[in-house]
KEGU-288719 format. One line per field, with one value per residue (C-alpha): residue number from 1; x, y, z. Coordinates in nm, 2 decimals. Each point is the difference from the previous one (the first is absolute). Layout:
seq NUM,...
px X,...
py Y,...
pz Z,...
END
This chain:
seq 1,2,3,4,5,6,7,8,9,10,11,12,13,14,15,16,17,18,19,20,21,22,23,24,25,26,27,28,29,30,31,32,33,34,35,36,37,38,39,40,41,42,43,44,45,46,47,48,49,50,51,52,53,54,55,56,57,58,59,60,61,62,63,64,65,66,67,68,69,70,71,72,73,74,75,76,77,78,79,80,81,82,83,84,85,86,87,88,89,90,91,92,93,94,95,96,97,98,99,100,101,102,103,104,105,106,107,108,109,110,111,112,113,114,115,116,117,118,119,120,121,122,123,124,125,126,127,128,129,130,131,132,133,134,135,136,137,138,139,140,141,142,143,144,145,146,147
px 0.00,0.12,-0.08,0.09,-0.24,-0.29,0.05,0.03,-0.35,-0.16,0.12,-0.16,-0.32,0.01,0.03,-0.26,-0.36,-0.26,-0.23,-0.39,-0.06,0.15,0.26,0.33,0.33,0.35,0.07,-0.32,-0.34,-0.14,-0.33,-0.17,0.23,0.24,0.29,0.13,0.34,0.15,0.35,0.11,-0.18,0.12,-0.05,-0.31,-0.01,-0.19,0.26,0.22,-0.02,-0.09,0.35,0.07,-0.33,0.09,0.33,-0.13,-0.26,0.28,0.21,-0.28,-0.09,0.38,0.01,-0.32,0.17,0.31,-0.17,-0.20,0.32,0.08,-0.33,0.01,0.33,-0.23,-0.34,0.08,-0.10,-0.28,-0.35,-0.07,-0.36,-0.16,-0.26,-0.17,-0.28,-0.05,-0.03,-0.26,-0.20,0.00,-0.11,-0.28,-0.13,0.16,0.09,0.38,0.18,0.26,0.28,-0.05,-0.30,0.20,0.32,-0.15,-0.08,0.37,0.21,-0.03,0.18,0.19,0.25,-0.14,0.13,-0.20,0.22,-0.05,0.08,-0.27,-0.25,0.03,0.04,0.30,-0.04,0.21,-0.15,0.07,-0.27,-0.09,-0.33,0.03,0.26,0.11,0.02,0.29,0.08,0.00,0.16,-0.24,0.04,-0.33,-0.04,-0.34,-0.20,-0.25,0.02,0.05,-0.31
py 0.00,0.35,0.20,0.33,-0.07,-0.09,0.31,0.23,-0.16,0.04,0.37,0.03,-0.13,0.22,0.32,-0.12,0.12,-0.26,-0.04,0.04,-0.35,-0.34,-0.10,-0.19,0.17,-0.08,-0.10,-0.17,0.17,0.32,0.11,0.28,0.06,-0.27,-0.14,-0.36,-0.10,-0.33,0.05,-0.36,-0.30,-0.37,-0.28,-0.22,-0.33,-0.24,-0.28,-0.13,-0.13,0.33,0.07,0.28,0.15,-0.01,0.16,0.26,0.09,0.04,0.20,0.24,0.04,0.08,0.24,0.17,0.02,0.13,0.28,0.07,0.06,0.26,0.17,-0.02,0.23,0.27,-0.06,-0.21,-0.35,-0.13,-0.12,-0.35,-0.04,-0.33,0.00,-0.32,0.17,0.24,-0.30,-0.16,0.33,0.06,-0.37,0.07,0.29,0.30,0.28,0.04,0.29,-0.07,-0.08,-0.21,-0.21,-0.12,-0.04,-0.21,-0.29,-0.06,0.18,-0.14,0.29,0.33,0.21,0.34,0.35,0.35,0.27,0.31,0.25,-0.13,-0.19,-0.30,-0.37,-0.20,-0.37,-0.31,-0.34,-0.33,-0.12,-0.34,-0.07,-0.39,-0.25,-0.04,0.38,0.23,0.19,0.38,0.25,0.29,0.36,0.19,0.37,0.11,0.28,-0.25,-0.10,-0.37,-0.17
pz 0.01,-0.10,0.32,-0.16,-0.29,0.25,0.19,-0.31,-0.10,0.33,0.00,-0.36,0.14,0.30,-0.23,-0.25,-0.01,0.04,-0.29,-0.01,-0.14,0.05,-0.27,-0.08,0.00,-0.10,0.35,0.11,0.06,0.14,0.10,0.18,0.32,-0.07,-0.20,0.00,-0.16,-0.05,0.14,-0.09,-0.15,0.03,-0.26,0.02,0.17,-0.22,0.03,0.29,0.34,0.17,0.13,-0.25,0.10,0.37,-0.06,-0.21,0.26,0.25,-0.22,-0.09,0.38,0.06,-0.29,0.15,0.33,-0.13,-0.19,0.31,0.19,-0.25,0.01,0.38,-0.02,-0.16,0.19,0.32,0.05,-0.19,0.14,-0.08,-0.12,-0.08,-0.28,0.08,0.20,-0.27,-0.25,0.21,0.04,-0.38,-0.06,0.25,-0.22,0.19,-0.23,0.07,-0.19,-0.26,-0.01,0.32,-0.11,-0.33,0.18,0.28,-0.26,-0.08,0.26,0.35,0.18,-0.05,0.15,0.01,0.07,0.00,-0.17,0.21,-0.27,-0.25,0.24,-0.25,0.10,-0.13,0.03,-0.12,-0.05,-0.15,-0.24,-0.13,-0.16,-0.01,0.07,-0.36,-0.07,0.05,0.31,-0.01,0.23,-0.01,0.09,0.08,0.04,0.11,0.17,0.13,0.36,0.05,0.13
END
């Protein structure tokens, strides 16, 4: 992982205006009040005994934690927020704001900071939609408070 490149992309998202409608971007997706960027994406796991998947998951979590250390130098230690209850609430029909509702379906937890100068939230999470699909290290910038 190129930490400098990830930090640059997070800085870009922090400075970028939010769009008025959902759409795909060159780095991921954006919508009213949020940007989500894939900072890193693994291979898919259609074959093998599962060991490569486990190693990749551990590496992505380590990469997230390493990037969190660098962001912690700017904004202090992150909050660690589980999105499991958000997912349960979304599935029960509660109206949860984006990006949190969508993230909760594939990101179990995030490391989270509030940037005092802008009031925006910055989050890092490891995403995987299903056991055969790739892992992604996501950078999220939003003005929407976490649920």
